[in-house]
Each structure stands twice: as structure tokens, then as C-alpha cells.
C-alpha positions as CSV (number, residue, x, y, z in Angstrom):
1,M,-14.7,-27.6,9.5
2,L,-14.2,-27.0,5.7
3,K,-15.2,-23.4,6.1
4,Q,-12.6,-22.9,8.9
5,S,-9.9,-24.6,6.8
6,L,-10.8,-22.5,3.7
7,L,-10.9,-19.3,5.8
8,G,-7.5,-20.2,7.4
9,G,-6.0,-20.7,3.9
10,V,-7.4,-17.4,2.6
11,L,-6.0,-15.6,5.7
12,A,-2.6,-17.2,5.2
13,L,-2.6,-16.1,1.6
14,V,-3.5,-12.6,2.5
15,L,-0.8,-12.4,5.1
16,A,1.8,-13.9,2.8
17,T,0.8,-11.4,0.0
18,A,1.1,-8.5,2.5
19,A,4.5,-9.7,3.7
20,H,5.9,-9.7,0.1
21,A,5.0,-6.2,-1.1
22,G,6.0,-5.7,-4.7
23,P,8.3,-2.9,-5.9
24,Q,5.3,-0.7,-6.8
25,Q,3.9,-1.0,-3.2
26,E,7.3,-0.3,-1.8
27,K,7.7,2.8,-4.0
28,M,4.2,4.0,-3.0
29,A,5.1,3.6,0.7
30,A,8.4,5.5,0.3
31,C,6.7,8.3,-1.7
32,N,3.9,8.5,0.9
33,K,6.4,8.7,3.7
34,D,8.4,11.5,2.0
35,A,5.2,13.4,1.4
36,G,4.3,13.1,5.1
37,T,7.8,14.1,6.1
38,Q,7.4,17.3,4.0
39,S,3.9,17.9,5.5
40,L,2.5,18.1,2.0
41,K,-1.3,18.5,1.7
42,G,-3.9,18.8,-1.1
43,D,-2.7,19.6,-4.6
44,A,0.9,19.9,-3.6
45,R,0.8,16.3,-2.2
46,K,-0.9,15.1,-5.3
47,A,1.7,16.7,-7.6
48,F,4.5,15.3,-5.4
49,M,3.1,11.8,-5.4
50,S,2.6,11.8,-9.1
51,T,6.2,12.9,-9.8
52,C,7.6,10.6,-7.1
53,L,5.8,7.5,-8.4
54,K,6.8,8.2,-12.0
55,A,10.5,8.6,-11.1
56,A,12.8,5.6,-11.6
57,P,14.0,4.1,-8.3
58,A,17.4,5.4,-7.2
59,S,18.8,1.9,-6.8
60,A,17.8,0.7,-10.2
61,P,19.5,2.0,-13.4
62,A,17.1,3.8,-15.8
63,A,15.8,1.4,-18.5
64,M,17.4,1.9,-21.9
65,T,14.8,2.6,-24.6
66,Q,14.7,0.6,-27.7
67,Q,16.0,3.6,-29.7
68,D,18.9,4.1,-27.3
69,K,19.7,0.4,-27.5
70,M,19.7,0.5,-31.3
71,K,22.0,3.5,-31.3
72,Q,24.4,1.8,-28.9
73,C,24.3,-1.5,-30.8
74,N,25.0,0.4,-34.1
75,K,27.9,2.1,-32.5
76,D,29.3,-1.2,-31.2
77,A,28.8,-2.8,-34.6
78,T,31.2,-0.4,-36.4
79,G,33.5,-2.4,-38.7
80,K,31.2,-5.4,-38.9
81,K,29.6,-6.2,-42.3
82,G,27.1,-8.7,-43.8
83,D,26.1,-11.7,-41.8
84,E,28.5,-10.9,-39.0
85,R,26.8,-7.5,-38.5
86,K,23.3,-9.1,-38.6
87,A,24.2,-11.7,-36.0
88,F,25.8,-9.1,-33.8
89,M,22.9,-6.7,-34.0
90,S,20.4,-9.5,-33.3
91,S,22.3,-10.6,-30.2
92,C,22.9,-7.0,-29.0
93,L,19.3,-6.0,-29.3
94,K,18.0,-9.0,-27.4
95,K,20.1,-8.1,-24.3
């Protein structure tokens, strides 16, 4: 009886996990579908999948690098000095 209960719990967990595919799994499925639509095989498929999986999702904005963030915050801090600038930069870089 305990084995059946445990097995049922594990099965429920597996099904719940499968139902909530993460963004990486969704991206993999989309890239795989696109590669299939284009009838890609072998090295061409591998190259396509690699490029597709590395690409940022179209719906999400590209993440700003720390360097880009620093440039933008410096630009926005123009005219601020001393403690005001330090406080602004700290707040800006944490966003």
C-alpha cells in the first residue's frame, strides 16, 4: 500500500513537472519544430539548433549587460555630484 502511494506521488510529480515546462524546454521545442519545418538534417540541423537556442526569445527584451547598464546610468547621472551621484548610481545599477 505504501509503495502504491509513493508511486502515485512520484507519478503525479512527473506529470506536474511535464505540464510546467520551463522557458528552456519551450525554446527547445520551438527550435526543434522550426528545424523540422525547414526539413533540416545532420550538420545543418545542429548548426540551426545551436544558433536558435542561443538567440534571445523574441518576446523578451535582450538583457542589458553590466557595462551597458553602467554607461546608461553614467549618462543619466549627468549633473549630479558627490553623495547625490553615489546614491543615484547605486540605485540605478541595482535595477
